[in-house]
N, C-alpha and C positions, 0 to 999 in steps of 0.2 A: 558588372552591369546587370541590371534587372532585365525585364522584357523590353522589347524595342520601343514600347510606348511609354516606359517609365524612364526618368532621368535620375541618376545618382547625384545627390547634392551634398556639399561639404559646408559646414558652418564654422565661421571664424570670428574671433573677438580680438580687438586691438585697442589698447589704451593709448590716448594721445595726450601727452603731458604738457602741451603748449596751448596758449590761448589763441583765439582765432585771428586777432589783429585786424578786426573790422568793427562795424557798429554793434556787433553782438559779442564783443570781447568779454563783457561782464558775465557771460554765461559760464565762463571758466573752462577747465579742461574737459575732454570728452572721451567716450568709449564708442568705438565703431563696431558694428556687427555686420558681417557679410555672409551672403548665401552665394556659393559658387558652384559651377559644375566641376566635373572631375579634371578638367584641364585648366582650371583657374579663372574662367570667365565669370565675372561678378554678375549675378542675376538680380540680386536685390541688396540694398544696404540700408542701415539705420544708424543714426547718430544720437547719442544721449549725453547731455551736458550736466556739469556739476552744480549749477546754480541751485541754491537751497529752496527758494520759493518758486512756485509755479512749475509748469511742465515745459521743459525745453528739449523735447525729443522730436527730431526731424524724421518723419516717416516716408516710406517710398512713394513715389509717384506711380500709381498703378499702370499708367500707359506705357512707361518704359522701365519701371522697376528700380529707378535710381532716385536719390534724394534730390529734390528741387528746392 
């Protein structure tokens, strides 16, 4: 652990090889990125999808740090 004012963060990446099964199913499979603290609590996450055209990245909601 760093100083008491600093938080150690861990970054994880996970491939999801299944489709969403909702109205955004055509986006394809996804890769999820997580920022967690040292005990595994997710602080932020980001999803990136396979669709070839356009940008299909869901970014964190800054108010809570999770995807909306």
